[in-house]
C-alpha positions, 0 to 999 in steps of 0.5 A: 071548753072548745078548741080550734087549730089553725097554723099551729094555734090553739084557742080555748074558752075558759069558763071554770074559775079554778082553771083561770086561777091555775094559769096565774104564772103564764098569765103574768108572763104574758102580761109582762110581754104585752106592751099595752097591758095596764095593771087592771089586766094583771092576774092578781087584779082579775082573780081577786076581783072575781072572788069579790064580784064574779058570778058562777057560770059567767066566766068567759076567758079566751086563751090563745096558745102556740105550742102550749105557750100563752100568746093571747088572752081576753078576760071577759064575762057574760051578762044577760041584761039589758041583753046578752053581752060579753063584758070585761072582767074588772067591772067599774072599779077598773079604769082600763080594759085591754086584751093581752097580746104577746108582742113577738106574736101579735099577728097570730095572737090577734087572729086567734083571739078574733076566732075565739071571740067570734065563737064565744059571742054567738048570741051576744054582743061584745061590749068592751069599755074603757079601752085606751087609744093605744090598746091591743083591743084597738088592733082587734077591732080593726081586724074584726070582720063582723058588725062593729062600732066605736064610741067615746068613753071616759076622759083620762088625764096623763102626764109624762113620768117625770119627777115633780121638779120637771113637771113644774116646768110645764106650769105657767110661772105664777102657778109653778111658784104656788106649787113650790110654796105648797111643797115647801110648806109640806117639807116644813112638817115632820112628815115621813113617807113609808113604803108598805111591804107586801106583808103589811098590805092588809093593815095599810089598806084598812087605814087607807079606806078609813081615811078615805071615808073620813076625807069624804064625810058629808061630800058623797063618798062612793059607797062601793069604796066602803063595802067589805067586798071592795076592801077584801078585793084590794087586800088580796090584789094589792098584796100580790101586786106589791110583791110583784112590783105592780103596785105601791102603797105609801103611808105618810106619817106625822108625829108617828101617826098615819095621816095619809095612805096612797095606792098606785098601780103600775105595769108596762109603761104606765103608772097611775094613782088609784086611791088614797085616804087623807086625814082632814087634819092635813087640810087644817094644817094647810097641807095641799094633799094633791100636791103631796101625793103627786110628788110621791107618785111622780117619783115612783113613776120616774124611778121605775122607768115608766113613761106615762103618769096617768091620773086615771079616769075623770077630768076633775079640776085639781088634775088640770092644775098640772097641765095634763093631756086629756086622753079619751078612752073608747067603748068598742062594740063587736058582734057577728054580722047576723047580730048587727041589729042587736049591736045597733040597739046596744049603741043606741041605748048607750048614746041615749043614756049618755045624752040623758046623763049630760042633760042632768049634769048641765041642766039639773046640777041640784040632782048631783047634790041630791045624789051625794046626799043619798050616798052620805045617808047610805053610808051613815045607815051602814 
């Protein structure tokens, strides 16, 4: 661990997982003081993720303090392929990345984080994925004095955090009428919602993942969602996040049987529906599951005083039904000036990969079908 002092600031690099586990309370306090923080920067999420996905010796968390008080943090890890990179903790199962910055000391926190990252990335490129346009990491990017470049990343869809009745007012008349008809059909069923307390999270997560697998049968489920490490991560992280008010699990019961489970994550000004599972029998009974879940998550967002209801990554067609606003995440590449050629190489690799993916998507749609079939076979073999 190294440290530096300037204007009363202390910057350290945490490489020990036990040390990271020990900063939970002060990390949570900083997370609450950072307006741009998303649920994926909570200590519960990151600590649990590392237990399932982390590799010994790779942890690189920059911590900035003033007088012992944590005012800034950048949760990163080192990877060696395709080149030395510092990348976000949380991996691909996390929809957003950001650094944590104390709102009251943002300028000094950013100065300290810049210095700490410069030292941590002496031989590596910093590759920050899925950065929201309003993220604190964008401020870090603007003040970075070395090599840098910014690329587009995933598209997300967002709505104002309003109850379903207000969201319906955004829709054209005919579409709003159809949505109201779907809601009436849902209300005609003896369907009951139950908020899951922290103590019951393990069982509810198990039911969610079983229903999630059922609903995707034959349609190419994401195989990671069916792996034990993902289940273990969700149980650990969600139990703590539900306890702290950073997550909500809702079960939908029909005739006493759980037919759907929804998980939403929340922090600061944002609520997002992360994952759900629904029994195919709901569709057989003409229940529009997306509308059912939207009403529940929208009410959660409104009740907790959030301002943004995020539909998270992806621009699937069912999301467009609600007239959301597209928001494009960004990928920020940072490096020391002497590593500018390495940064440019990384940017070229990413651009070439994105072009290849778009070409396959538009010109060879059958490839996606084969990908889905292979996923289904993999799950069947499991």
